[in-house]
TILOLUM-807675 format. One record per atom (N, C-alpha, C): atom name; residue number from 1; residue in one letter; x, y, z. Coordinates in Angstrom, 2 decimals, padded with zeros to 5 digits. Layout:
! residues N
    a     k   r        c1        c2        c3
   CA   NUM   A         X         Y         Z
...
***
This chain:
! residues 191
    a     k   r        c1        c2        c3
    N     1   M    000.76   -001.19   -000.04
   CA     1   M   -000.02    000.18    000.01
    C     1   M    000.83    001.30   -000.11
    N     2   K    001.66    001.50   -001.29
   CA     2   K    002.70    002.27   -001.23
    C     2   K    001.90    003.97   -001.31
    N     3   D    000.90    004.01   -001.66
   CA     3   D    000.20    005.21   -001.78
    C     3   D   -000.78    005.73   -000.78
    N     4   T   -000.77    004.80    000.49
   CA     4   T   -001.63    004.90    001.67
    C     4   T   -001.03    006.01    002.48
    N     5   I   -001.86    007.14    002.94
   CA     5   I   -001.22    008.05    003.89
    C     5   I   -001.91    007.69    005.11
    N     6   E   -000.72    007.65    006.12
   CA     6   E   -001.30    007.29    007.65
    C     6   E   -000.84    008.37    008.53
    N     7   I   -001.98    008.82    009.31
   CA     7   I   -002.09    010.05    010.05
    C     7   I   -002.29    009.74    011.57
    N     8   R   -001.53    010.18    012.55
   CA     8   R   -001.97    010.07    013.88
    C     8   R   -002.12    011.55    014.56
    N     9   W   -003.16    011.75    015.24
   CA     9   W   -003.76    012.75    015.83
    C     9   W   -003.41    012.75    017.22
    N    10   H   -002.81    013.70    018.01
   CA    10   H   -002.85    013.75    019.64
    C    10   H   -003.72    015.01    019.99
    N    11   G   -004.36    014.65    020.77
   CA    11   G   -005.25    015.91    021.49
    C    11   G   -005.70    015.62    022.93
    N    12   R   -006.58    016.19    023.42
   CA    12   R   -007.11    016.03    024.74
    C    12   R   -008.42    015.75    024.48
    N    13   G   -008.97    014.94    025.51
   CA    13   G   -010.37    014.79    025.36
    C    13   G   -011.32    016.14    025.46
    N    14   G   -012.23    016.01    024.31
   CA    14   G   -013.12    017.35    024.59
    C    14   G   -012.71    018.53    023.38
    N    15   Q   -011.25    018.15    022.71
   CA    15   Q   -010.91    019.17    021.82
    C    15   Q   -011.32    018.90    020.39
    N    16   G   -011.84    017.51    020.23
   CA    16   G   -012.35    017.33    018.53
    C    16   G   -011.19    016.64    017.77
    N    17   A   -010.16    015.90    018.44
   CA    17   A   -009.08    015.36    017.65
    C    17   A   -009.90    013.99    017.23
    N    18   K   -010.56    013.65    017.79
   CA    18   K   -011.36    012.11    017.41
    C    18   K   -012.29    012.50    016.33
    N    19   T   -013.22    013.63    016.40
   CA    19   T   -014.14    013.87    015.47
    C    19   T   -013.40    014.45    014.40
    N    20   A   -012.39    015.05    014.38
   CA    20   A   -011.55    015.54    013.20
    C    20   A   -011.06    014.47    012.20
    N    21   A   -010.70    013.32    012.93
   CA    21   A   -010.17    012.18    012.31
    C    21   A   -011.23    011.50    011.59
    N    22   L   -012.33    011.41    012.12
   CA    22   L   -013.57    010.95    011.49
    C    22   L   -014.21    011.66    010.55
    N    23   L   -014.10    012.90    010.58
   CA    23   L   -014.47    013.87    009.46
    C    23   L   -013.47    013.63    008.39
    N    24   L   -012.30    013.67    008.67
   CA    24   L   -011.28    013.56    007.41
    C    24   L   -011.69    012.13    006.71
    N    25   A   -012.04    011.08    007.57
   CA    25   A   -012.34    009.82    006.79
    C    25   A   -013.62    009.95    005.99
    N    26   D   -014.38    010.68    006.55
   CA    26   D   -015.79    010.65    005.79
    C    26   D   -015.68    011.43    004.62
    N    27   V   -014.96    012.60    004.67
   CA    27   V   -014.66    013.29    003.19
    C    27   V   -013.80    012.75    002.32
    N    28   A   -012.90    012.05    002.72
   CA    28   A   -012.07    011.43    001.85
    C    28   A   -012.57    010.38    001.10
    N    29   F   -013.73    009.54    001.98
   CA    29   F   -014.37    008.54    001.33
    C    29   F   -015.56    008.91    000.24
    N    30   K   -015.95    010.15    000.46
   CA    30   K   -016.67    010.75   -000.58
    C    30   K   -016.04    011.10   -001.80
    N    31   T   -014.70    011.24   -001.71
   CA    31   T   -014.00    011.37   -003.00
    C    31   T   -013.40    010.12   -003.69
    N    32   G   -013.92    009.03   -003.11
   CA    32   G   -013.70    007.77   -003.53
    C    32   G   -012.38    006.92   -002.97
    N    33   K   -011.89    007.37   -001.93
   CA    33   K   -010.83    006.68   -001.36
    C    33   K   -011.24    005.60   -000.57
    N    34   Y   -010.40    004.93   -000.35
   CA    34   Y   -010.50    003.76    000.91
    C    34   Y   -009.92    004.47    002.31
    N    35   V   -010.74    004.50    003.18
   CA    35   V   -010.31    005.06    004.40
    C    35   V   -010.43    004.36    005.86
    N    36   Q   -009.76    004.72    006.79
   CA    36   Q   -009.97    004.31    008.16
    C    36   Q   -010.05    005.48    008.99
    N    37   G   -010.66    005.85    009.99
   CA    37   G   -010.65    006.69    010.94
    C    37   G   -011.19    006.26    012.19
    N    38   F   -010.09    006.27    013.25
   CA    38   F   -010.60    005.60    014.42
    C    38   F   -009.85    006.13    015.64
    N    39   P   -010.36    006.28    016.90
   CA    39   P   -009.77    006.63    018.19
    C    39   P   -009.06    005.45    018.67
    N    40   E   -007.84    005.73    019.48
   CA    40   E   -007.35    004.72    020.44
    C    40   E   -008.22    004.68    021.85
    N    41   Y   -008.83    003.92    022.15
   CA    41   Y   -009.57    004.04    023.50
    C    41   Y   -009.13    003.51    024.58
    N    42   G   -009.15    004.18    025.66
   CA    42   G   -008.48    003.76    027.07
    C    42   G   -009.45    004.40    027.94
    N    43   P   -008.99    004.98    029.27
   CA    43   P   -009.54    005.79    030.33
    C    43   P   -009.71    007.07    029.91
    N    44   E   -009.98    007.57    028.71
   CA    44   E   -010.15    008.94    028.30
    C    44   E   -011.27    009.62    029.16
    N    45   R   -010.90    010.92    029.14
   CA    45   R   -011.80    011.79    029.76
    C    45   R   -011.70    013.12    029.73
    N    46   M   -012.44    014.04    029.82
   CA    46   M   -012.33    015.44    029.34
    C    46   M   -011.01    015.72    029.66
    N    47   G   -010.16    016.27    028.74
   CA    47   G   -008.92    016.86    029.20
    C    47   G   -007.79    015.88    029.12
    N    48   A   -008.00    014.60    029.08
   CA    48   A   -006.99    013.71    029.23
    C    48   A   -006.51    013.38    027.68
    N    49   P   -005.26    013.03    027.50
   CA    49   P   -004.54    012.66    026.30
    C    49   P   -005.20    011.71    025.47
    N    50   I   -005.60    012.07    024.28
   CA    50   I   -006.20    011.07    023.39
    C    50   I   -005.37    010.88    022.08
    N    51   T   -005.51    009.63    021.35
   CA    51   T   -005.04    009.53    020.17
    C    51   T   -005.91    008.90    019.20
    N    52   A   -005.87    009.51    017.89
   CA    52   A   -006.76    009.23    017.02
    C    52   A   -005.80    008.92    015.58
    N    53   Y   -006.60    008.17    014.69
   CA    53   Y   -005.99    007.59    013.38
    C    53   Y   -006.45    007.88    012.28
    N    54   N   -006.02    007.87    011.06
   CA    54   N   -006.37    007.83    009.88
    C    54   N   -005.49    006.93    008.90
    N    55   R   -006.15    006.21    007.94
   CA    55   R   -005.46    005.62    006.85
    C    55   R   -006.46    006.27    005.59
    N    56   I   -005.73    006.51    004.43
   CA    56   I   -006.49    007.12    003.58
    C    56   I   -005.60    006.34    002.09
    N    57   S   -006.33    005.76    001.38
   CA    57   S   -005.65    005.04    000.23
    C    57   S   -006.58    005.09   -001.04
    N    58   S   -006.02    004.94   -002.41
   CA    58   S   -006.77    004.56   -003.40
    C    58   S   -006.81    003.05   -003.68
    N    59   E   -006.36    002.21   -002.76
   CA    59   E   -006.50    000.86   -002.89
    C    59   E   -007.12    000.35   -001.62
    N    60   P   -007.88   -000.79   -001.65
   CA    60   P   -008.35   -001.21   -000.35
    C    60   P   -007.58   -001.33    000.63
    N    61   I   -007.81   -001.18    002.08
   CA    61   I   -006.96   -001.16    003.30
    C    61   I   -007.03   -002.31    003.76
    N    62   R   -006.13   -003.09    003.86
   CA    62   R   -006.18   -004.58    004.70
    C    62   R   -005.91   -004.50    006.03
    N    63   V   -005.09   -003.67    006.39
   CA    63   V   -004.35   -003.27    007.71
    C    63   V   -005.19   -002.84    008.71
    N    64   H   -005.50   -003.52    009.83
   CA    64   H   -006.39   -003.09    010.98
    C    64   H   -005.76   -003.02    012.23
    N    65   S   -004.85   -002.09    012.44
   CA    65   S   -004.05   -001.83    013.55
    C    65   S   -003.82   -000.33    013.84
    N    66   N   -003.29   -000.33    014.93
   CA    66   N   -002.88    001.39    015.27
    C    66   N   -001.95    001.51    014.08
    N    67   I   -001.53    002.80    014.15
   CA    67   I   -000.46    003.35    013.19
    C    67   I    000.83    003.74    014.13
    N    68   Y    001.76    002.96    013.72
   CA    68   Y    003.07    003.08    014.49
    C    68   Y    004.01    003.91    013.60
    N    69   T    004.18    004.03    012.67
   CA    69   T    005.06    004.84    011.76
    C    69   T    004.47    005.98    010.66
    N    70   P    003.53    006.97    011.31
   CA    70   P    002.79    007.49    010.48
    C    70   P    003.65    008.61    009.63
    N    71   Q    003.01    008.93    008.44
   CA    71   Q    003.58    009.94    007.67
    C    71   Q    003.35    011.35    008.26
    N    72   Y    002.09    011.45    008.94
   CA    72   Y    001.85    012.94    009.42
    C    72   Y    001.42    012.73    010.88
    N    73   V    001.81    013.82    011.65
   CA    73   V    001.22    013.74    013.02
    C    73   V    000.58    015.15    013.01
    N    74   V   -000.81    015.09    013.76
   CA    74   V   -001.30    016.28    014.06
    C    74   V   -001.41    016.48    015.58
    N    75   V   -000.94    017.55    016.09
   CA    75   V   -000.89    017.84    017.60
    C    75   V   -001.78    018.92    017.79
    N    76   V   -003.07    018.54    018.36
   CA    76   V   -004.21    019.62    018.64
    C    76   V   -003.78    020.47    019.86
    N    77   D   -002.90    019.85    020.79
   CA    77   D   -002.68    020.59    021.93
    C    77   D   -001.39    020.61    022.22
    N    78   E   -000.65    021.59    021.82
   CA    78   E    000.77    022.03    022.14
    C    78   E    001.32    021.53    023.45
    N    79   S    000.25    021.78    024.44
   CA    79   S    000.82    021.19    025.87
    C    79   S    001.20    019.91    026.03
    N    80   L    000.79    018.88    025.04
   CA    80   L    001.14    017.47    024.97
    C    80   L    002.61    017.16    024.60
    N    81   I    003.28    018.19    024.00
   CA    81   I    004.58    018.13    023.79
    C    81   I    005.58    018.12    025.07
    N    82   G    006.10    017.08    025.18
   CA    82   G    007.00    017.06    026.43
    C    82   G    006.35    015.70    027.24
    N    83   S    004.98    015.82    027.41
   CA    83   S    004.29    014.53    028.13
    C    83   S    003.85    013.31    027.30
    N    84   V    003.60    013.65    026.01
   CA    84   V    003.39    012.48    025.22
    C    84   V    004.63    012.50    023.91
    N    85   N    005.13    011.43    023.68
   CA    85   N    005.87    011.30    022.51
    C    85   N    005.28    011.45    021.18
    N    86   V    005.01    012.83    020.68
   CA    86   V    004.19    012.96    019.58
    C    86   V    005.21    012.77    018.61
    N    87   T    006.47    012.61    018.38
   CA    87   T    007.10    012.19    017.19
    C    87   T    007.44    010.82    017.25
    N    88   G    007.12    010.13    018.17
   CA    88   G    007.24    008.53    018.06
    C    88   G    006.90    007.88    016.82
    N    89   G    008.07    007.32    016.29
   CA    89   G    007.52    006.64    014.90
    C    89   G    007.34    007.59    013.61
    N    90   L    007.25    008.90    013.90
   CA    90   L    006.93    009.63    012.73
    C    90   L    007.96    009.62    011.66
    N    91   R    007.79    009.38    010.36
   CA    91   R    008.58    009.24    009.36
    C    91   R    009.39    010.58    009.13
    N    92   S    010.57    010.52    008.87
   CA    92   S    011.37    011.84    008.47
    C    92   S    011.14    012.26    007.27
    N    93   D    010.32    011.69    006.45
   CA    93   D    009.86    012.17    005.00
    C    93   D    008.57    012.66    005.08
    N    94   G    007.94    012.71    006.34
   CA    94   G    006.56    013.12    006.60
    C    94   G    006.54    014.56    007.18
    N    95   A    005.53    014.78    008.14
   CA    95   A    005.55    016.07    008.70
    C    95   A    004.99    016.25    009.96
    N    96   I    005.07    017.15    010.81
   CA    96   I    004.16    017.12    012.06
    C    96   I    003.66    018.53    011.67
    N    97   I    002.35    018.81    012.37
   CA    97   I    001.53    020.02    012.25
    C    97   I    001.23    020.10    013.79
    N    98   I    001.52    021.33    014.35
   CA    98   I    001.35    021.68    015.93
    C    98   I    000.49    023.06    015.83
    N    99   N   -000.61    022.90    016.73
   CA    99   N   -001.46    024.01    017.01
    C    99   N   -000.68    024.81    018.36
    N   100   T   -000.11    025.80    017.64
   CA   100   T    000.75    026.75    018.48
    C   100   T    000.76    028.22    017.80
    N   101   P    001.00    029.16    018.56
   CA   101   P    001.24    030.35    018.27
    C   101   P    002.83    030.51    017.78
    N   102   K    003.61    029.68    018.13
   CA   102   K    004.97    029.63    017.87
    C   102   K    005.28    029.27    016.58
    N   103   S    006.57    029.74    015.94
   CA   103   S    006.91    029.36    014.82
    C   103   S    007.54    027.90    014.75
    N   104   A    007.67    027.44    013.66
   CA   104   A    008.30    026.05    013.46
    C   104   A    009.69    026.15    013.99
    N   105   E    010.53    027.22    013.94
   CA   105   E    011.62    027.28    014.50
    C   105   E    011.67    027.31    015.89
    N   106   E    010.86    027.99    016.39
   CA   106   E    010.79    027.93    017.99
    C   106   E    010.26    026.85    018.58
    N   107   I    009.43    025.89    017.92
   CA   107   I    008.85    024.58    018.55
    C   107   I    009.74    023.49    018.24
    N   108   T    010.42    023.57    017.15
   CA   108   T    011.53    022.36    016.67
    C   108   T    012.28    021.84    017.82
    N   109   P    012.93    022.52    018.57
   CA   109   P    013.98    022.06    019.45
    C   109   P    013.10    021.10    020.60
    N   110   A    011.81    021.16    020.86
   CA   110   A    011.17    020.58    021.74
    C   110   A    010.55    019.13    021.34
    N   111   L    011.05    018.77    019.91
   CA   111   L    010.45    017.69    019.19
    C   111   L    011.37    016.49    019.13
    N   112   N    012.22    016.25    020.21
   CA   112   N    013.05    015.18    020.25
    C   112   N    013.88    014.86    019.24
    N   113   G    014.52    015.82    018.41
   CA   113   G    015.33    015.64    017.50
    C   113   G    014.63    015.18    016.09
    N   114   Y    013.39    015.31    015.95
   CA   114   Y    012.69    015.11    014.80
    C   114   Y    013.38    016.02    013.74
    N   115   S    013.66    015.49    012.54
   CA   115   S    014.30    016.05    011.50
    C   115   S    013.59    016.46    010.21
    N   116   G    012.21    016.18    010.26
   CA   116   G    011.35    016.12    009.15
    C   116   G    010.59    017.66    009.22
    N   117   K    009.62    017.79    008.25
   CA   117   K    009.10    019.02    008.10
    C   117   K    008.09    019.40    009.37
    N   118   V    008.20    020.64    009.91
   CA   118   V    007.45    020.96    010.89
    C   118   V    006.61    022.27    010.54
    N   119   Y    005.34    022.03    010.59
   CA   119   Y    004.38    023.17    010.48
    C   119   Y    003.53    023.42    011.51
    N   120   T    003.28    024.90    011.89
   CA   120   T    002.58    025.29    013.00
    C   120   T    001.27    026.23    012.53
    N   121   L    000.41    026.02    013.49
   CA   121   L   -000.83    026.82    013.14
    C   121   L   -001.57    027.46    014.39
    N   122   D   -001.83    028.37    014.58
   CA   122   D   -002.51    029.00    015.68
    C   122   D   -003.98    028.69    015.56
    N   123   A   -004.34    027.54    015.70
   CA   123   A   -005.73    027.31    015.54
    C   123   A   -006.58    027.73    016.54
    N   124   R   -006.26    028.04    017.69
   CA   124   R   -006.90    028.55    018.86
    C   124   R   -007.38    030.07    018.25
    N   125   A   -006.35    030.73    017.88
   CA   125   A   -006.79    031.94    017.44
    C   125   A   -007.50    032.20    016.20
    N   126   I   -007.51    030.97    015.28
   CA   126   I   -008.40    030.95    014.18
    C   126   I   -009.62    030.77    014.58
    N   127   S   -010.14    029.93    015.32
   CA   127   S   -011.34    029.49    016.10
    C   127   S   -012.04    030.56    016.72
    N   128   M   -011.36    031.26    017.61
   CA   128   M   -011.89    032.34    018.45
    C   128   M   -012.10    033.55    017.51
    N   129   Q   -011.34    033.61    016.45
   CA   129   Q   -011.78    034.67    015.21
    C   129   Q   -013.22    034.23    014.50
    N   130   T   -013.20    033.27    014.41
   CA   130   T   -014.28    032.62    013.33
    C   130   T   -015.55    032.05    014.01
    N   131   L   -015.39    031.45    015.23
   CA   131   L   -016.33    030.99    016.07
    C   131   L   -016.57    031.55    017.26
    N   132   G   -015.74    032.24    017.96
   CA   132   G   -015.92    033.08    019.17
    C   132   G   -015.52    031.82    020.13
    N   133   K   -015.11    030.85    019.95
   CA   133   K   -014.88    029.80    020.93
    C   133   K   -013.60    029.14    020.55
    N   134   N   -012.89    028.47    021.41
   CA   134   N   -011.73    027.64    021.12
    C   134   N   -012.04    026.11    020.74
    N   135   F   -012.36    026.09    019.56
   CA   135   F   -012.66    024.67    018.85
    C   135   F   -011.54    024.47    017.97
    N   136   P   -010.36    023.90    018.27
   CA   136   P   -009.21    023.93    017.30
    C   136   P   -009.28    022.72    016.31
    N   137   N   -010.35    022.11    016.34
   CA   137   N   -010.34    020.73    015.42
    C   137   N   -010.51    021.07    013.90
    N   138   S   -011.53    022.01    013.72
   CA   138   S   -011.76    022.44    012.18
    C   138   S   -010.57    022.98    011.48
    N   139   P   -009.70    024.00    012.45
   CA   139   P   -008.45    024.56    011.63
    C   139   P   -007.34    023.47    011.38
    N   140   M   -007.40    022.51    012.44
   CA   140   M   -006.23    021.53    012.24
    C   140   M   -006.64    020.42    011.43
    N   141   L   -007.83    020.07    011.02
   CA   141   L   -008.32    019.36    010.17
    C   141   L   -008.08    019.97    008.49
    N   142   A   -008.35    021.10    008.45
   CA   142   A   -007.93    021.88    007.05
    C   142   A   -006.42    021.89    007.13
    N   143   A   -005.33    022.02    008.06
   CA   143   A   -004.27    021.97    008.08
    C   143   A   -003.72    020.70    007.34
    N   144   I   -004.15    019.57    007.97
   CA   144   I   -003.37    018.28    007.65
    C   144   I   -004.08    017.94    006.21
    N   145   V   -005.07    018.56    005.70
   CA   145   V   -005.35    018.40    004.22
    C   145   V   -004.59    019.16    003.32
    N   146   A   -004.42    020.33    003.98
   CA   146   A   -003.18    021.35    002.92
    C   146   A   -001.84    020.81    002.94
    N   147   V   -001.38    020.37    003.89
   CA   147   V   -000.03    019.77    004.15
    C   147   V    000.21    018.43    003.63
    N   148   S   -000.84    017.67    003.65
   CA   148   S   -000.69    016.29    003.07
    C   148   S   -000.93    016.10    001.55
    N   149   G   -001.99    017.01    001.07
   CA   149   G   -002.50    017.03   -000.17
    C   149   G   -003.31    015.90   -000.54
    N   150   V   -003.93    015.33    000.62
   CA   150   V   -004.71    014.23    000.53
    C   150   V   -005.98    014.15   -000.31
    N   151   M   -006.29    015.29   -000.53
   CA   151   M   -007.45    015.78   -001.42
    C   151   M   -007.37    017.26   -001.80
    N   152   N   -008.29    017.46   -003.12
   CA   152   N   -008.10    018.81   -003.59
    C   152   N   -008.79    019.77   -002.57
    N   153   K   -008.40    020.85   -002.33
   CA   153   K   -008.90    021.76   -001.47
    C   153   K   -010.42    022.28   -001.89
    N   154   D   -010.84    022.40   -002.88
   CA   154   D   -012.13    022.77   -003.39
    C   154   D   -013.05    021.56   -003.00
    N   155   D   -012.69    020.18   -003.22
   CA   155   D   -013.50    019.25   -003.02
    C   155   D   -013.68    019.08   -001.45
    N   156   F   -012.51    019.26   -000.74
   CA   156   F   -012.83    019.14    000.63
    C   156   F   -013.62    020.06    001.21
    N   157   L   -013.38    021.46    000.78
   CA   157   L   -014.25    022.52    001.40
    C   157   L   -015.96    022.15    000.98
    N   158   A   -016.12    021.79   -000.15
   CA   158   A   -017.40    021.41   -000.53
    C   158   A   -018.03    020.20    000.28
    N   159   D   -017.26    019.33    000.49
   CA   159   D   -017.81    017.93    001.19
    C   159   D   -017.89    018.57    002.98
    N   160   M   -017.11    019.44    003.19
   CA   160   M   -017.14    019.86    004.52
    C   160   M   -018.30    020.65    004.76
    N   161   R   -018.75    021.45    004.03
   CA   161   R   -020.00    022.27    003.94
    C   161   R   -021.29    021.17    004.19
    N   162   I   -021.14    020.35    003.31
   CA   162   I   -022.24    019.28    003.14
    C   162   I   -022.39    018.73    004.96
    N   163   S   -021.12    018.28    005.07
   CA   163   S   -021.10    017.49    006.55
    C   163   S   -021.56    018.51    007.88
    N   164   Y   -021.15    019.90    007.47
   CA   164   Y   -021.48    020.84    008.63
    C   164   Y   -023.02    021.28    008.41
    N   165   Q   -023.54    020.96    007.34
   CA   165   Q   -024.90    021.58    007.09
    C   165   Q   -025.77    020.33    007.78
    N   166   H   -025.39    018.95    007.67
   CA   166   H   -026.07    017.85    008.18
    C   166   H   -026.00    017.97    009.81
    N   167   K   -024.61    018.35    010.21
   CA   167   K   -024.39    018.23    011.68
    C   167   K   -025.08    019.22    012.37
    N   168   F   -025.03    020.39    011.90
   CA   168   F   -025.44    021.93    012.50
    C   168   F   -026.67    022.42    011.77
    N   169   A   -027.50    021.59    011.32
   CA   169   A   -028.92    022.24    010.50
    C   169   A   -029.51    023.31    011.14
    N   170   K   -029.51    023.17    012.52
   CA   170   K   -030.29    024.23    013.45
    C   170   K   -029.49    025.31    013.54
    N   171   K   -027.98    025.37    013.49
   CA   171   K   -027.28    026.30    013.57
    C   171   K   -026.25    026.86    012.70
    N   172   P   -027.11    027.54    011.60
   CA   172   P   -026.23    027.92    010.30
    C   172   P   -025.13    028.83    010.74
    N   173   E   -025.03    029.68    011.64
   CA   173   E   -023.78    030.49    012.03
    C   173   E   -022.64    029.64    012.49
    N   174   V   -023.04    028.55    012.93
   CA   174   V   -021.79    027.31    013.24
    C   174   V   -021.08    027.06    012.10
    N   175   I   -022.09    026.84    011.02
   CA   175   I   -021.66    026.39    009.57
    C   175   I   -020.54    027.39    008.82
    N   176   D   -021.09    028.63    009.01
   CA   176   D   -020.39    029.76    008.33
    C   176   D   -019.08    029.92    009.01
    N   177   G   -018.97    029.76    010.33
   CA   177   G   -018.16    029.85    011.36
    C   177   G   -016.86    028.82    011.08
    N   178   N   -017.34    027.63    010.90
   CA   178   N   -016.39    026.41    010.76
    C   178   N   -015.96    026.61    009.15
    N   179   M   -016.86    027.08    008.19
   CA   179   M   -016.26    027.16    007.01
    C   179   M   -014.89    028.16    007.04
    N   180   K   -015.29    029.40    007.80
   CA   180   K   -014.32    030.40    007.49
    C   180   K   -012.87    029.81    008.23
    N   181   A   -013.41    029.20    009.36
   CA   181   A   -012.04    028.53    009.99
    C   181   A   -011.16    027.32    009.10
    N   182   L   -011.90    026.75    008.35
   CA   182   L   -011.12    025.87    007.31
    C   182   L   -010.36    026.99    006.30
    N   183   E   -010.98    027.74    005.69
   CA   183   E   -010.43    028.54    004.67
    C   183   E   -009.06    029.17    005.22
    N   184   L   -009.20    029.93    006.45
   CA   184   L   -008.30    030.58    006.96
    C   184   L   -007.05    029.63    007.40
    N   185   A   -007.46    028.62    007.90
   CA   185   A   -006.32    027.49    008.44
    C   185   A   -005.36    027.33    006.99
    N   186   F   -006.24    027.03    005.79
   CA   186   F   -005.44    026.49    004.60
    C   186   F   -004.57    027.70    004.55
    N   187   K   -004.81    028.83    004.33
   CA   187   K   -004.06    029.98    004.09
    C   187   K   -002.91    030.12    005.08
    N   188   E   -003.13    029.96    006.35
   CA   188   E   -002.14    030.17    007.29
    C   188   E   -001.06    029.07    007.71
    N   189   V   -001.48    027.79    007.34
   CA   189   V   -000.62    026.72    007.58
    C   189   V    000.49    026.84    006.42
    N   190   M    000.08    027.24    005.50
   CA   190   M    000.91    027.31    004.10
    C   190   M    001.83    028.48    004.15
    N   191   K    002.16    029.16    005.18
   CA   191   K    002.86    030.34    005.11
    C   191   K    004.38    029.83    005.65
***
């Protein structure tokens, strides 16, 4: 499965890392990809570290395990760096995306000698600007799509609008805020 993209998400319970992984699987599936999106369950509770995973491929996926050598890692909460080995198994030809106001140069020394690409995005600031609350999962979802190139930006945004319309049918302002968060994250993470 050489064309399979494997992604590991690190976040805290309640931040939406699991939801973002499942949404990514859903929108990638709609583009004709084979997908897996799943959390690693344990004694998680609000605020506790959680891990979620994605596999996305144009071929059927026959592996059904956690992801130990991901191509990409998404860190939804910067405070996990140092307490969780977020770079463990991360391939040097991949990338890590971290929700932080810091630059890649500022955050790299804390990444256990990781030598691959480092991207940063202030998802908190984006979600506060677009939603008025700290919901970092939508900006981080757009960031992984932008960095990995797993799907076309326009297809991703169109499918996400449909997903949000279904999920937030009675809250149209949430739909617009999340769409703005996605679009802004695409621009910001690529700087």
